[in-house]
N, CA, C, O and the ligand as a Tripos MOL2 file, in Angstrom:
@<TRIPOS>MOLECULE
protein
  309   307    78     0     0
PROTEIN
NO_CHARGES

@<TRIPOS>ATOM
      1 N          13.7250    7.3200   48.9030 N.3       1 MET1
      2 CA         15.2170    6.9570   48.4900 C.3       1 MET1
      3 C          15.3620    7.0880   47.0140 C.2       1 MET1
      4 O          14.5230    6.6140   46.2480 O.2       1 MET1
      5 N          16.4850    7.7680   46.5850 N.am      2 ARG2
      6 CA         16.6980    7.9300   45.2010 C.3       2 ARG2
      7 C          17.6770    7.0210   44.6830 C.2       2 ARG2
      8 O          18.8160    6.9520   45.1450 O.2       2 ARG2
      9 N          17.2660    6.3400   43.7570 N.am      3 ASN3
     10 CA         18.1640    5.2550   43.0240 C.3       3 ASN3
     11 C          19.0920    5.9050   41.9890 C.2       3 ASN3
     12 O          18.6300    6.5690   41.0610 O.2       3 ASN3
     13 N          20.3450    5.7150   42.1530 N.am      4 ARG4
     14 CA         21.1910    6.0450   40.9790 C.3       4 ARG4
     15 C          21.0040    5.2130   39.8000 C.2       4 ARG4
     16 O          20.6840    4.0320   39.9380 O.2       4 ARG4
     17 N          21.1870    5.7670   38.5730 N.am      5 ALA5
     18 CA         20.9520    4.9220   37.4420 C.3       5 ALA5
     19 C          22.0520    3.7960   37.3860 C.2       5 ALA5
     20 O          23.2250    4.0680   37.6390 O.2       5 ALA5
     21 N          21.6820    2.6410   37.0790 N.am      6 VAL6
     22 CA         22.5390    1.5400   36.9210 C.3       6 VAL6
     23 C          22.9250    1.4670   35.5360 C.2       6 VAL6
     24 O          22.0630    1.3490   34.6660 O.2       6 VAL6
     25 N          24.1810    1.5300   35.2540 N.am      7 THR7
     26 CA         24.7850    1.6310   34.0150 C.3       7 THR7
     27 C          25.2580    0.1200   33.3770 C.2       7 THR7
     28 O          25.4950   -0.1030   32.1900 O.2       7 THR7
     29 N          25.3200   -0.7460   34.3800 N.am      8 SER8
     30 CA         25.7560   -2.1680   33.8530 C.3       8 SER8
     31 C          24.3960   -2.8850   33.5340 C.2       8 SER8
     32 O          23.2870   -2.4670   33.8660 O.2       8 SER8
     33 N          24.6480   -3.9550   32.8830 N.am      9 GLY9
     34 CA         23.5330   -4.8320   32.3660 C.3       9 GLY9
     35 C          22.9730   -4.5600   31.1750 C.2       9 GLY9
     36 O          23.3160   -3.5690   30.5290 O.2       9 GLY9
     37 N          22.0530   -5.4080   30.7590 N.am     10 LEU10
     38 CA         21.3870   -5.1100   29.4770 C.3      10 LEU10
     39 C          20.2400   -4.2900   29.4820 C.2      10 LEU10
     40 O          19.7020   -4.0020   30.5510 O.2      10 LEU10
     41 N          19.7850   -3.8620   28.3390 N.am     11 GLY11
     42 CA         18.5590   -3.1720   28.2240 C.3      11 GLY11
     43 C          18.6610   -1.6570   28.3530 C.2      11 GLY11
     44 O          18.3790   -0.9430   27.3910 O.2      11 GLY11
     45 N          19.0220   -1.1950   29.4150 N.am     12 LYS12
     46 CA         19.0420    0.3630   29.6230 C.3      12 LYS12
     47 C          20.0230    0.9370   28.7070 C.2      12 LYS12
     48 O          21.0330    0.3130   28.3830 O.2      12 LYS12
     49 N          19.7200    2.2490   28.2310 N.am     13 VAL13
     50 CA         20.5460    3.0170   27.5460 C.3      13 VAL13
     51 C          20.8060    4.4400   28.0720 C.2      13 VAL13
     52 O          19.8940    5.1140   28.5510 O.2      13 VAL13
     53 N          21.9380    4.8330   27.9820 N.am     14 SER14
     54 CA         22.3110    6.1140   28.5800 C.3      14 SER14
     55 C          21.4490    7.2320   27.7600 C.2      14 SER14
     56 O          20.9160    6.9680   26.6820 O.2      14 SER14
     57 N          21.3780    8.4020   28.3370 N.am     15 LYS15
     58 CA         20.6220    9.3860   27.7180 C.3      15 LYS15
     59 C          21.4350   10.0260   26.5620 C.2      15 LYS15
     60 O          22.6370   10.2660   26.6720 O.2      15 LYS15
     61 N          20.7980   10.2570   25.5830 N.am     16 GLY16
     62 CA         21.3710   10.9090   24.3200 C.3      16 GLY16
     63 C          21.8980    9.8840   23.3440 C.2      16 GLY16
     64 O          22.4770   10.2470   22.3200 O.2      16 GLY16
     65 N          21.7050    8.5660   23.6500 N.am     17 GLU17
     66 CA         22.0810    7.4790   22.7470 C.3      17 GLU17
     67 C          21.1800    7.4160   21.5040 C.2      17 GLU17
     68 O          19.9710    7.4010   21.7360 O.2      17 GLU17
     69 N          21.5560    7.3790   20.2860 N.am     18 LYS18
     70 CA         20.6380    7.4020   19.2760 C.3      18 LYS18
     71 C          20.4190    5.9620   18.6300 C.2      18 LYS18
     72 O          21.3410    5.1600   18.4740 O.2      18 LYS18
     73 N          19.1890    5.7410   18.2980 N.am     19 CYS19
     74 CA         18.8620    4.4430   17.4640 C.3      19 CYS19
     75 C          19.7290    4.3380   16.4040 C.2      19 CYS19
     76 O          19.8290    5.3100   15.6550 O.2      19 CYS19
     77 N          20.4510    3.2310   16.1700 N.am     20 ASN20
     78 CA         21.3270    3.0230   15.1160 C.3      20 ASN20
     79 C          20.8810    2.1430   14.0150 C.2      20 ASN20
     80 O          21.6970    1.5940   13.2750 O.2      20 ASN20
     81 N          19.4110    1.9720   13.8710 N.am     21 VAL21
     82 CA         19.0000    1.2810   12.8590 C.3      21 VAL21
     83 C          19.1150    2.3720   11.5280 C.2      21 VAL21
     84 O          18.8220    3.5670   11.5590 O.2      21 VAL21
     85 N          19.5650    1.6900   10.5050 N.am     22 VAL22
     86 CA         19.9170    2.4230    9.3490 C.3      22 VAL22
     87 C          18.6680    3.3590    8.9500 C.2      22 VAL22
     88 O          17.5770    2.8310    8.7350 O.2      22 VAL22
     89 N          18.8220    4.6330    8.8590 N.am     23 GLY23
     90 CA         17.7030    5.5680    8.4240 C.3      23 GLY23
     91 C          16.9210    5.9740    9.3980 C.2      23 GLY23
     92 O          15.8710    6.5640    9.1420 O.2      23 GLY23
     93 N          17.3590    5.6920   10.7840 N.am     24 CYS24
     94 CA         16.6090    6.2240   11.8450 C.3      24 CYS24
     95 C          17.4630    7.0900   12.6810 C.2      24 CYS24
     96 O          18.6550    6.8260   12.8430 O.2      24 CYS24
     97 N          16.8590    8.1760   13.2470 N.am     25 ALA25
     98 CA         17.7310    8.9800   14.2480 C.3      25 ALA25
     99 C          17.0070    9.3280   15.2960 C.2      25 ALA25
    100 O          17.1880   10.4510   15.7660 O.2      25 ALA25
    101 N          16.0580    8.4670   15.8730 N.am     26 GLN26
    102 CA         15.2530    8.7460   17.0270 C.3      26 GLN26
    103 C          16.2700    8.5560   18.2000 C.2      26 GLN26
    104 O          17.3950    8.1030   17.9910 O.2      26 GLN26
    105 N          15.8080    8.9380   19.5010 N.am     27 VAL27
    106 CA         16.4610    8.5850   20.6710 C.3      27 VAL27
    107 C          16.3430    7.1760   21.2000 C.2      27 VAL27
    108 O          15.2230    6.7060   21.3990 O.2      27 VAL27
    109 N          17.3720    6.5180   21.4230 N.am     28 ALA28
    110 CA         17.2560    5.0010   21.7920 C.3      28 ALA28
    111 C          16.6860    4.9700   23.1650 C.2      28 ALA28
    112 O          16.8980    5.8470   24.0020 O.2      28 ALA28
    113 N          15.8980    3.8360   23.3660 N.am     29 VAL29
    114 CA         15.5450    3.6370   24.6770 C.3      29 VAL29
    115 C          15.9320    2.1460   25.2860 C.2      29 VAL29
    116 O          15.8020    1.8050   26.4620 O.2      29 VAL29
    117 N          16.3960    1.4130   24.2880 N.am     30 ARG30
    118 CA         16.8270   -0.0690   24.7200 C.3      30 ARG30
    119 C          18.1000   -0.3280   23.7750 C.2      30 ARG30
    120 O          18.2810    0.3180   22.7430 O.2      30 ARG30
    121 N          18.9470   -1.3170   24.2190 N.am     31 SER31
    122 CA         19.9490   -1.9100   23.5200 C.3      31 SER31
    123 C          19.8520   -3.2770   23.5350 C.2      31 SER31
    124 O          19.5450   -3.8930   24.5560 O.2      31 SER31
    125 N          20.1090   -3.8480   22.3880 N.am     32 VAL32
    126 CA         20.0830   -5.3290   22.4170 C.3      32 VAL32
    127 C          21.2300   -5.8400   21.5640 C.2      32 VAL32
    128 O          21.8600   -5.0630   20.8470 O.2      32 VAL32
    129 N          21.5070   -7.1080   21.6270 N.am     33 SER33
    130 CA         22.7390   -7.6360   21.0160 C.3      33 SER33
    131 C          22.3110   -7.6650   19.4630 C.2      33 SER33
    132 O          21.1530   -7.8640   19.0950 O.2      33 SER33
    133 N          23.4080   -7.4400   18.5990 N.am     34 PRO34
    134 CA         23.1730   -7.4910   17.1190 C.3      34 PRO34
    135 C          22.4790   -8.7090   16.6300 C.2      34 PRO34
    136 O          21.6890   -8.6720   15.6870 O.2      34 PRO34
    137 N          22.7860   -9.8000   17.2890 N.am     35 ASP35
    138 CA         22.1060  -11.0700   16.8400 C.3      35 ASP35
    139 C          20.5340  -10.9590   17.0100 C.2      35 ASP35
    140 O          19.7820  -11.4850   16.1890 O.2      35 ASP35
    141 N          20.0830  -10.2780   18.0730 N.am     36 VAL36
    142 CA         18.5400  -10.0590   18.1460 C.3      36 VAL36
    143 C          18.1180   -9.2210   17.0610 C.2      36 VAL36
    144 O          17.1400   -9.5070   16.3700 O.2      36 VAL36
    145 N          18.8300   -8.1830   16.8850 N.am     37 ALA37
    146 CA         18.3950   -7.0980   15.8190 C.3      37 ALA37
    147 C          18.3990   -7.8650   14.5270 C.2      37 ALA37
    148 O          17.4270   -7.7010   13.7910 O.2      37 ALA37
    149 N          19.3220   -8.6490   14.1630 N.am     38 ALA38
    150 CA         19.4150   -9.2800   12.8740 C.3      38 ALA38
    151 C          18.2010  -10.3160   12.8220 C.2      38 ALA38
    152 O          17.6490  -10.5520   11.7470 O.2      38 ALA38
    153 N          17.8250  -10.8930   13.9400 N.am     39 GLN39
    154 CA         16.7560  -11.8970   13.9670 C.3      39 GLN39
    155 C          15.4200  -11.0010   13.5590 C.2      39 GLN39
    156 O          14.5510  -11.4980   12.8430 O.2      39 GLN39
    157 N          15.3370   -9.9210   13.9620 N.am     40 ALA40
    158 CA         14.1820   -9.0950   13.6530 C.3      40 ALA40
    159 C          14.2640   -8.3910   12.4210 C.2      40 ALA40
    160 O          13.4060   -7.5800   12.0740 O.2      40 ALA40
    161 N          15.2920   -8.6810   11.7330 N.am     41 LYS41
    162 CA         15.6290   -7.9480   10.3630 C.3      41 LYS41
    163 C          15.7890   -6.4080   10.5170 C.2      41 LYS41
    164 O          15.3280   -5.6540    9.6610 O.2      41 LYS41
    165 N          16.4230   -5.9640   11.5760 N.am     42 LEU42
    166 CA         16.7140   -4.6280   11.7030 C.3      42 LEU42
    167 C          18.0310   -4.4280   11.2670 C.2      42 LEU42
    168 O          18.8570   -5.2180   11.7240 O.2      42 LEU42
    169 N          18.4950   -3.4170   10.3630 N.am     43 ASP43
    170 CA         19.7820   -3.3000    9.9270 C.3      43 ASP43
    171 C          20.4950   -2.2330   10.7140 C.2      43 ASP43
    172 O          20.1110   -1.0650   10.6560 O.2      43 ASP43
    173 N          21.5800   -2.6220   11.4880 N.am     44 ILE44
    174 CA         22.0540   -1.6540   12.3160 C.3      44 ILE44
    175 C          23.4360   -1.2130   11.7300 C.2      44 ILE44
    176 O          24.2200   -0.5280   12.3870 O.2      44 ILE44
    177 N          23.6940   -1.6490   10.4440 N.am     45 GLY45
    178 CA         24.9910   -1.4020    9.7170 C.3      45 GLY45
    179 C          26.1650   -1.9450   10.3570 C.2      45 GLY45
    180 O          27.2360   -1.3370   10.3740 O.2      45 GLY45
    181 N          25.9640   -3.2170   10.9500 N.am     46 GLY46
    182 CA         27.1200   -3.8710   11.4480 C.3      46 GLY46
    183 C          27.7250   -3.3550   12.6600 C.2      46 GLY46
    184 O          28.8870   -3.6040   12.9810 O.2      46 GLY46
    185 N          26.8170   -2.5330   13.4230 N.am     47 ALA47
    186 CA         27.2910   -2.1080   14.8250 C.3      47 ALA47
    187 C          27.5360   -3.3720   15.7790 C.2      47 ALA47
    188 O          27.0180   -4.4770   15.6190 O.2      47 ALA47
    189 N          28.3590   -3.0330   16.7270 N.am     48 ARG48
    190 CA         28.4700   -4.2940   17.7950 C.3      48 ARG48
    191 C          27.3690   -4.2100   18.7740 C.2      48 ARG48
    192 O          27.1880   -5.1540   19.5430 O.2      48 ARG48
    193 N          26.6330   -3.1820   18.8120 N.am     49 ARG49
    194 CA         25.4460   -3.2430   19.7450 C.3      49 ARG49
    195 C          24.4090   -2.5110   19.0550 C.2      49 ARG49
    196 O          24.6660   -1.4930   18.4130 O.2      49 ARG49
    197 N          23.1180   -3.0450   19.1760 N.am     50 ALA50
    198 CA         21.9190   -2.4500   18.5690 C.3      50 ALA50
    199 C          21.2590   -1.5010   19.5270 C.2      50 ALA50
    200 O          20.7930   -1.9640   20.5680 O.2      50 ALA50
    201 N          21.1760   -0.2160   19.2760 N.am     51 TYR51
    202 CA         20.5150    0.7930   19.9390 C.3      51 TYR51
    203 C          19.1920    0.9500   19.4160 C.2      51 TYR51
    204 O          19.2110    1.1410   18.2000 O.2      51 TYR51
    205 N          18.0470    0.9340   19.9270 N.am     52 LEU52
    206 CA         16.7800    1.0290   19.4490 C.3      52 LEU52
    207 C          15.8800    1.9520   20.0450 C.2      52 LEU52
    208 O          15.6990    1.9830   21.2620 O.2      52 LEU52
    209 N          15.2330    2.8030   19.1380 N.am     53 CYS53
    210 CA         14.3020    3.8410   19.5520 C.3      53 CYS53
    211 C          13.0110    3.0590   19.9330 C.2      53 CYS53
    212 O          12.8680    1.8800   19.6100 O.2      53 CYS53
    213 N          12.1300    3.7200   20.5930 N.am     54 ARG54
    214 CA         10.9640    3.0610   21.0410 C.3      54 ARG54
    215 C          10.1140    2.4570   19.8250 C.2      54 ARG54
    216 O           9.4180    1.4810   20.1080 O.2      54 ARG54
    217 N          10.0930    2.8380   18.7410 N.am     55 ALA55
    218 CA          9.3260    2.2470   17.6300 C.3      55 ALA55
    219 C          10.0730    1.0320   17.1100 C.2      55 ALA55
    220 O           9.4660   -0.0020   16.8290 O.2      55 ALA55
    221 N          11.3370    1.1460   16.9870 N.am     56 HIS56
    222 CA         12.0560   -0.0880   16.5960 C.3      56 HIS56
    223 C          12.2530   -1.1090   17.5880 C.2      56 HIS56
    224 O          12.4330   -2.2670   17.2090 O.2      56 HIS56
    225 N          12.2390   -0.7950   18.9330 N.am     57 TYR57
    226 CA         12.2180   -1.7860   19.9270 C.3      57 TYR57
    227 C          10.8530   -2.4860   19.8770 C.2      57 TYR57
    228 O          10.7890   -3.7060   20.0300 O.2      57 TYR57
    229 N           9.8210   -1.7780   19.6780 N.am     58 ARG58
    230 CA          8.4930   -2.5340   19.6240 C.3      58 ARG58
    231 C           8.4520   -3.3990   18.4080 C.2      58 ARG58
    232 O           7.8890   -4.4910   18.4810 O.2      58 ARG58
    233 N           8.9760   -3.0200   17.3520 N.am     59 GLU59
    234 CA          9.0470   -3.7580   16.1530 C.3      59 GLU59
    235 C           9.8550   -5.1210   16.4020 C.2      59 GLU59
    236 O           9.5420   -6.2280   15.9650 O.2      59 GLU59
    237 N          10.8360   -4.8370   17.1090 N.am     60 LEU60
    238 CA         11.7930   -6.0390   17.3010 C.3      60 LEU60
    239 C          10.9420   -7.0290   18.2260 C.2      60 LEU60
    240 O          10.8480   -8.2160   17.9130 O.2      60 LEU60
    241 N          10.3600   -6.5470   19.3040 N.am     61 LYS61
    242 CA          9.6570   -7.4510   20.1950 C.3      61 LYS61
    243 C           8.4270   -8.1170   19.4750 C.2      61 LYS61
    244 O           7.9990   -9.2350   19.7620 O.2      61 LYS61
    245 N           7.9290   -7.3210   18.5370 N.am     62 LYS62
    246 CA          6.8280   -8.0170   17.7180 C.3      62 LYS62
    247 C           7.3770   -9.1960   16.9050 C.2      62 LYS62
    248 O           6.8680  -10.3160   16.9540 O.2      62 LYS62
    249 N           8.4070   -8.8940   16.1770 N.am     63 ARG63
    250 CA          8.8440   -9.8160   15.1230 C.3      63 ARG63
    251 C           9.6110  -10.9520   15.9850 C.2      63 ARG63
    252 O           9.4100  -12.0950   15.5740 O.2      63 ARG63
    253 N          10.3410  -10.8450   16.9600 N.am     64 THR64
    254 CA         10.7670  -12.0390   17.6190 C.3      64 THR64
    255 C           9.8930  -12.8480   18.3910 C.2      64 THR64
    256 O          10.1370  -14.0210   18.6740 O.2      64 THR64
    257 N           8.7940  -12.1790   18.7610 N.am     65 LYS65
    258 CA          7.7250  -12.8190   19.4940 C.3      65 LYS65
    259 C           6.9220  -13.7990   18.4530 C.2      65 LYS65
    260 O           6.6100  -14.9720   18.6590 O.2      65 LYS65
    261 N           6.6890  -13.0810   17.3790 N.am     66 LYS66
    262 CA          5.8240  -13.7500   16.3080 C.3      66 LYS66
    263 C           6.6280  -15.0280   15.8360 C.2      66 LYS66
    264 O           6.0690  -16.1230   15.7790 O.2      66 LYS66
    265 N           7.8510  -14.8670   15.5270 N.am     67 ASP67
    266 CA          8.7180  -15.9180   15.1930 C.3      67 ASP67
    267 C           8.5890  -17.2240   16.1470 C.2      67 ASP67
    268 O           8.4140  -18.3670   15.7240 O.2      67 ASP67
    269 N           8.7060  -16.8590   17.4780 N.am     68 ARG68
    270 CA          8.7080  -17.8700   18.4050 C.3      68 ARG68
    271 C           7.2590  -18.5370   18.4490 C.2      68 ARG68
    272 O           7.1510  -19.7490   18.6320 O.2      68 ARG68
    273 N           6.2320  -17.7720   18.2890 N.am     69 GLN69
    274 CA          4.8520  -18.2690   18.2150 C.3      69 GLN69
    275 C           4.5760  -19.2300   17.0970 C.2      69 GLN69
    276 O           3.9070  -20.2530   17.2390 O.2      69 GLN69
    277 N           5.1120  -18.8540   16.0200 N.am     70 ILE70
    278 CA          4.9880  -19.6420   14.7520 C.3      70 ILE70
    279 C           5.6910  -20.9170   14.9360 C.2      70 ILE70
    280 O           5.2350  -21.9520   14.4500 O.2      70 ILE70
    281 N           6.7920  -20.8940   15.6220 N.am     71 GLU71
    282 CA          7.6480  -22.2590   15.8130 C.3      71 GLU71
    283 C           6.7450  -23.1740   16.6500 C.2      71 GLU71
    284 O           6.5740  -24.3760   16.4470 O.2      71 GLU71
    285 N           6.1250  -22.3460   17.7350 N.am     72 LYS72
    286 CA          5.2600  -23.2600   18.6460 C.3      72 LYS72
    287 C           4.1270  -23.9790   18.0020 C.2      72 LYS72
    288 O           3.8160  -25.1390   18.2680 O.2      72 LYS72
    289 N           3.5220  -23.1980   17.1210 N.am     73 TRP73
    290 CA          2.4010  -23.5560   16.3970 C.3      73 TRP73
    291 C           2.7010  -24.7370   15.6350 C.2      73 TRP73
    292 O           1.9830  -25.7360   15.6880 O.2      73 TRP73
    293 N           3.8650  -24.6480   14.8410 N.am     74 ARG74
    294 CA          4.3280  -25.7050   14.0270 C.3      74 ARG74
    295 C           4.4090  -27.0980   14.8110 C.2      74 ARG74
    296 O           4.0570  -28.1890   14.3630 O.2      74 ARG74
    297 N           4.9570  -26.8300   16.0950 N.am     75 PHE75
    298 CA          5.3080  -28.0800   16.8530 C.3      75 PHE75
    299 C           3.8690  -28.7840   17.1170 C.2      75 PHE75
    300 O           3.6200  -29.9830   16.9890 O.2      75 PHE75
    301 N           3.0430  -27.8220   17.4880 N.am     76 MET76
    302 CA          1.5740  -28.3250   17.9090 C.3      76 MET76
    303 C           0.8820  -28.8380   16.8410 C.2      76 MET76
    304 O          -0.0290  -29.6290   17.0850 O.2      76 MET76
    305 N           1.1580  -28.5140   15.5890 N.am     77 GLY77
    306 CA          0.6540  -29.1770   14.3330 C.3      77 GLY77
    307 C          -0.8650  -28.7920   14.3450 C.2      77 GLY77
    308 O          -1.6060  -29.1760   13.4410 O.2      77 GLY77
    309 ZN         14.7580    3.5880   15.3730 Zn       78 ZN78
@<TRIPOS>BOND
     1     1     2 1
     2     2     3 1
     3     3     4 2
     4     3     5 am
     5     5     6 1
     6     6     7 1
     7     7     8 2
     8     7     9 am
     9     9    10 1
    10    10    11 1
    11    11    12 2
    12    11    13 am
    13    13    14 1
    14    14    15 1
    15    15    16 2
    16    15    17 am
    17    17    18 1
    18    18    19 1
    19    19    20 2
    20    19    21 am
    21    21    22 1
    22    22    23 1
    23    23    24 2
    24    23    25 am
    25    25    26 1
    26    26    27 1
    27    27    28 2
    28    27    29 am
    29    29    30 1
    30    30    31 1
    31    31    32 2
    32    31    33 am
    33    33    34 1
    34    34    35 1
    35    35    36 2
    36    35    37 am
    37    37    38 1
    38    38    39 1
    39    39    40 2
    40    39    41 am
    41    41    42 1
    42    42    43 1
    43    43    44 2
    44    43    45 am
    45    45    46 1
    46    46    47 1
    47    47    48 2
    48    47    49 am
    49    49    50 1
    50    50    51 1
    51    51    52 2
    52    51    53 am
    53    53    54 1
    54    54    55 1
    55    55    56 2
    56    55    57 am
    57    57    58 1
    58    58    59 1
    59    59    60 2
    60    59    61 am
    61    61    62 1
    62    62    63 1
    63    63    64 2
    64    63    65 am
    65    65    66 1
    66    66    67 1
    67    67    68 2
    68    67    69 am
    69    69    70 1
    70    70    71 1
    71    71    72 2
    72    71    73 am
    73    73    74 1
    74    74    75 1
    75    75    76 2
    76    75    77 am
    77    77    78 1
    78    78    79 1
    79    79    80 2
    80    79    81 am
    81    81    82 1
    82    82    83 1
    83    83    84 2
    84    83    85 am
    85    85    86 1
    86    86    87 1
    87    87    88 2
    88    87    89 am
    89    89    90 1
    90    90    91 1
    91    91    92 2
    92    91    93 am
    93    93    94 1
    94    94    95 1
    95    95    96 2
    96    95    97 am
    97    97    98 1
    98    98    99 1
    99    99   100 2
   100    99   101 am
   101   101   102 1
   102   102   103 1
   103   103   104 2
   104   103   105 am
   105   105   106 1
   106   106   107 1
   107   107   108 2
   108   107   109 am
   109   109   110 1
   110   110   111 1
   111   111   112 2
   112   111   113 am
   113   113   114 1
   114   114   115 1
   115   115   116 2
   116   115   117 am
   117   117   118 1
   118   118   119 1
   119   119   120 2
   120   119   121 am
   121   121   122 1
   122   122   123 1
   123   123   124 2
   124   123   125 am
   125   125   126 1
   126   126   127 1
   127   127   128 2
   128   127   129 am
   129   129   130 1
   130   130   131 1
   131   131   132 2
   132   131   133 am
   133   133   134 1
   134   134   135 1
   135   135   136 2
   136   135   137 am
   137   137   138 1
   138   138   139 1
   139   139   140 2
   140   139   141 am
   141   141   142 1
   142   142   143 1
   143   143   144 2
   144   143   145 am
   145   145   146 1
   146   146   147 1
   147   147   148 2
   148   147   149 am
   149   149   150 1
   150   150   151 1
   151   151   152 2
   152   151   153 am
   153   153   154 1
   154   154   155 1
   155   155   156 2
   156   155   157 am
   157   157   158 1
   158   158   159 1
   159   159   160 2
   160   159   161 am
   161   161   162 1
   162   162   163 1
   163   163   164 2
   164   163   165 am
   165   165   166 1
   166   166   167 1
   167   167   168 2
   168   167   169 am
   169   169   170 1
   170   170   171 1
   171   171   172 2
   172   171   173 am
   173   173   174 1
   174   174   175 1
   175   175   176 2
   176   175   177 am
   177   177   178 1
   178   178   179 1
   179   179   180 2
   180   179   181 am
   181   181   182 1
   182   182   183 1
   183   183   184 2
   184   183   185 am
   185   185   186 1
   186   186   187 1
   187   187   188 2
   188   187   189 am
   189   189   190 1
   190   190   191 1
   191   191   192 2
   192   191   193 am
   193   193   194 1
   194   194   195 1
   195   195   196 2
   196   195   197 am
   197   197   198 1
   198   198   199 1
   199   199   200 2
   200   199   201 am
   201   201   202 1
   202   202   203 1
   203   203   204 2
   204   203   205 am
   205   205   206 1
   206   206   207 1
   207   207   208 2
   208   207   209 am
   209   209   210 1
   210   210   211 1
   211   211   212 2
   212   211   213 am
   213   213   214 1
   214   214   215 1
   215   215   216 2
   216   215   217 am
   217   217   218 1
   218   218   219 1
   219   219   220 2
   220   219   221 am
   221   221   222 1
   222   222   223 1
   223   223   224 2
   224   223   225 am
   225   225   226 1
   226   226   227 1
   227   227   228 2
   228   227   229 am
   229   229   230 1
   230   230   231 1
   231   231   232 2
   232   231   233 am
   233   233   234 1
   234   234   235 1
   235   235   236 2
   236   235   237 am
   237   237   238 1
   238   238   239 1
   239   239   240 2
   240   239   241 am
   241   241   242 1
   242   242   243 1
   243   243   244 2
   244   243   245 am
   245   245   246 1
   246   246   247 1
   247   247   248 2
   248   247   249 am
   249   249   250 1
   250   250   251 1
   251   251   252 2
   252   251   253 am
   253   253   254 1
   254   254   255 1
   255   255   256 2
   256   255   257 am
   257   257   258 1
   258   258   259 1
   259   259   260 2
   260   259   261 am
   261   261   262 1
   262   262   263 1
   263   263   264 2
   264   263   265 am
   265   265   266 1
   266   266   267 1
   267   267   268 2
   268   267   269 am
   269   269   270 1
   270   270   271 1
   271   271   272 2
   272   271   273 am
   273   273   274 1
   274   274   275 1
   275   275   276 2
   276   275   277 am
   277   277   278 1
   278   278   279 1
   279   279   280 2
   280   279   281 am
   281   281   282 1
   282   282   283 1
   283   283   284 2
   284   283   285 am
   285   285   286 1
   286   286   287 1
   287   287   288 2
   288   287   289 am
   289   289   290 1
   290   290   291 1
   291   291   292 2
   292   291   293 am
   293   293   294 1
   294   294   295 1
   295   295   296 2
   296   295   297 am
   297   297   298 1
   298   298   299 1
   299   299   300 2
   300   299   301 am
   301   301   302 1
   302   302   303 1
   303   303   304 2
   304   303   305 am
   305   305   306 1
   306   306   307 1
   307   307   308 2
@<TRIPOS>SUBSTRUCTURE
     1 MET1         2 RESIDUE 1 A MET
     2 ARG2         6 RESIDUE 1 A ARG
     3 ASN3        10 RESIDUE 1 A ASN
     4 ARG4        14 RESIDUE 1 A ARG
     5 ALA5        18 RESIDUE 1 A ALA
     6 VAL6        22 RESIDUE 1 A VAL
     7 THR7        26 RESIDUE 1 A THR
     8 SER8        30 RESIDUE 1 A SER
     9 GLY9        34 RESIDUE 1 A GLY
    10 LEU10       38 RESIDUE 1 A LEU
    11 GLY11       42 RESIDUE 1 A GLY
    12 LYS12       46 RESIDUE 1 A LYS
    13 VAL13       50 RESIDUE 1 A VAL
    14 SER14       54 RESIDUE 1 A SER
    15 LYS15       58 RESIDUE 1 A LYS
    16 GLY16       62 RESIDUE 1 A GLY
    17 GLU17       66 RESIDUE 1 A GLU
    18 LYS18       70 RESIDUE 1 A LYS
    19 CYS19       74 RESIDUE 1 A CYS
    20 ASN20       78 RESIDUE 1 A ASN
    21 VAL21       82 RESIDUE 1 A VAL
    22 VAL22       86 RESIDUE 1 A VAL
    23 GLY23       90 RESIDUE 1 A GLY
    24 CYS24       94 RESIDUE 1 A CYS
    25 ALA25       98 RESIDUE 1 A ALA
    26 GLN26      102 RESIDUE 1 A GLN
    27 VAL27      106 RESIDUE 1 A VAL
    28 ALA28      110 RESIDUE 1 A ALA
    29 VAL29      114 RESIDUE 1 A VAL
    30 ARG30      118 RESIDUE 1 A ARG
    31 SER31      122 RESIDUE 1 A SER
    32 VAL32      126 RESIDUE 1 A VAL
    33 SER33      130 RESIDUE 1 A SER
    34 PRO34      134 RESIDUE 1 A PRO
    35 ASP35      138 RESIDUE 1 A ASP
    36 VAL36      142 RESIDUE 1 A VAL
    37 ALA37      146 RESIDUE 1 A ALA
    38 ALA38      150 RESIDUE 1 A ALA
    39 GLN39      154 RESIDUE 1 A GLN
    40 ALA40      158 RESIDUE 1 A ALA
    41 LYS41      162 RESIDUE 1 A LYS
    42 LEU42      166 RESIDUE 1 A LEU
    43 ASP43      170 RESIDUE 1 A ASP
    44 ILE44      174 RESIDUE 1 A ILE
    45 GLY45      178 RESIDUE 1 A GLY
    46 GLY46      182 RESIDUE 1 A GLY
    47 ALA47      186 RESIDUE 1 A ALA
    48 ARG48      190 RESIDUE 1 A ARG
    49 ARG49      194 RESIDUE 1 A ARG
    50 ALA50      198 RESIDUE 1 A ALA
    51 TYR51      202 RESIDUE 1 A TYR
    52 LEU52      206 RESIDUE 1 A LEU
    53 CYS53      210 RESIDUE 1 A CYS
    54 ARG54      214 RESIDUE 1 A ARG
    55 ALA55      218 RESIDUE 1 A ALA
    56 HIS56      222 RESIDUE 1 A HIS
    57 TYR57      226 RESIDUE 1 A TYR
    58 ARG58      230 RESIDUE 1 A ARG
    59 GLU59      234 RESIDUE 1 A GLU
    60 LEU60      238 RESIDUE 1 A LEU
    61 LYS61      242 RESIDUE 1 A LYS
    62 LYS62      246 RESIDUE 1 A LYS
    63 ARG63      250 RESIDUE 1 A ARG
    64 THR64      254 RESIDUE 1 A THR
    65 LYS65      258 RESIDUE 1 A LYS
    66 LYS66      262 RESIDUE 1 A LYS
    67 ASP67      266 RESIDUE 1 A ASP
    68 ARG68      270 RESIDUE 1 A ARG
    69 GLN69      274 RESIDUE 1 A GLN
    70 ILE70      278 RESIDUE 1 A ILE
    71 GLU71      282 RESIDUE 1 A GLU
    72 LYS72      286 RESIDUE 1 A LYS
    73 TRP73      290 RESIDUE 1 A TRP
    74 ARG74      294 RESIDUE 1 A ARG
    75 PHE75      298 RESIDUE 1 A PHE
    76 MET76      302 RESIDUE 1 A MET
    77 GLY77      306 RESIDUE 1 A GLY
    78 ZN78       309 GROUP 0 **** ****
């Protein structure tokens, strides 16, 4: 059975979409909310949706994860 691409929901990006981090022109693989992008200090030039290439998505995951872990560590003292 072949699944048709689901266009709704978060995460997936349609083909041909470009990463909109300032200074980057790679093909986007994921989209996230601008809030999340800002949290990871990715400059998307005020776009309403952050489209991220593989490298920037990885960076975002890394940064947001690290922030969360640091918070946890602080609590654990
Ligand atoms: Zn990028």
